[in-house]
Every structure is written in structure tokens, then in C-alpha cells.
C-alpha positions in Angstrom: -45.4 48.9 -38.0 -44.0 45.3 -40.3 -41.0 45.1 -38.0 -42.8 44.6 -34.5 -45.5 41.7 -36.8 -42.6 40.1 -37.6 -40.6 40.1 -33.9 -43.9 39.5 -32.3 -44.3 36.1 -34.3 -40.5 35.5 -33.6 -41.2 35.8 -30.3 -44.2 33.6 -30.4 -42.7 31.2 -32.6 -39.3 30.7 -29.6 -41.8 30.9 -26.9 -43.8 27.8 -28.7 -40.8 26.2 -29.1 -39.2 26.1 -25.6 -43.0 24.9 -24.3 -42.6 22.3 -26.9 -39.0 21.3 -25.4 -40.7 21.4 -21.5 -43.8 19.2 -23.3 -41.4 16.7 -24.9 -39.2 16.7 -21.3 -42.2 15.3 -19.6 -43.0 12.5 -22.1 -40.1 11.5 -22.6 -38.6 11.3 -18.8 -41.1 9.6 -16.8 -39.2 11.0 -13.4 -39.9 15.0 -13.9 -43.5 15.1 -12.8 -45.8 18.1 -13.2 -44.8 20.3 -10.1 -41.8 19.7 -11.5 -42.4 20.9 -14.8 -44.9 23.1 -14.3 -43.5 26.0 -12.9 -40.7 25.9 -16.1 -43.6 26.4 -18.5 -45.1 29.3 -16.2 -41.7 30.8 -17.0 -42.1 30.6 -20.8 -45.4 31.8 -20.7 -44.7 34.6 -18.5 -42.0 35.4 -20.8 -43.9 35.2 -23.9 -46.2 37.6 -22.3 -43.8 40.4 -21.1 -41.8 40.3 -24.0 -45.5 40.9 -26.5 -46.2 43.4 -23.9 -42.8 45.4 -24.1 -42.8 45.1 -28.1 -46.5 46.1 -28.5 -45.8 49.9 -25.7 -41.9 51.0 -27.2 -41.0 53.6 -24.6 -40.2 56.6 -26.5 -36.6 58.1 -27.1 -34.0 55.8 -27.7 -35.8 52.9 -29.3 -32.6 51.3 -30.4 -31.6 50.5 -26.5 -35.3 49.6 -26.2 -35.0 46.8 -28.1 -30.9 45.7 -28.0 -31.9 45.6 -24.1 -35.5 43.7 -25.4 -33.0 41.3 -27.2 -30.4 40.7 -24.1 -33.5 40.0 -22.1 -34.6 37.1 -23.9 -31.5 36.2 -24.4 -30.6 35.6 -21.0 -34.4 35.1 -19.7 -34.7 31.7 -22.5 -30.8 30.9 -21.4 -32.1 30.4 -17.6 -34.8 28.0 -18.8 -33.5 26.0 -20.2 -30.7 25.5 -17.6 -33.5 24.9 -15.3 -35.0 22.6 -17.7 -31.7 20.7 -18.2 -31.1 20.9 -14.0 -34.3 18.8 -14.0 -33.0 15.7 -16.1 
């Protein structure tokens, strides 16, 4: 059970960093309005909630495959978030 707790803390830390990056981009670039940055921030929050739910309720069966899929989904979605953030600048 301790591994899940560590994984949840890691997810929270990573998503907090992504959210802080969004805020920093908004503060330093005056051309970016809230209407442009808010959907990206919501994606970060949705990603965090989705991953925490998935970690809390692990599918029975092949747990190694489950966590590998979780890691791939997190990597893919975080890359898309950062690409969307970079496209704003």
C-alpha cells in the first residue's frame, strides 16, 4: 500500500508543477488571456483527478500491465499539455 501512496504524491507533485508552469506562462506573457490558458489548466486538473482515481482502484488481474498503461497515458497527456502550452507563446 505504501507504493500507491508514493505514486499518488508523485502524481500530485507533477500536476502541481504543470499547473504552476501554466500560471507562470500567463504571468510572463501578457498576450495570453485567461480564455486561452484556462482550458489547459483544466486539462491538468482533469489529468490529476483521473490518474488518482485509477491508482485508487486498480483493476484486478495483470497489475503490471495496468501500471504500465497508467504511465504511458500520463506521459502522453503531459506531452500534449506542454505542446498546447508552447503553442500559446
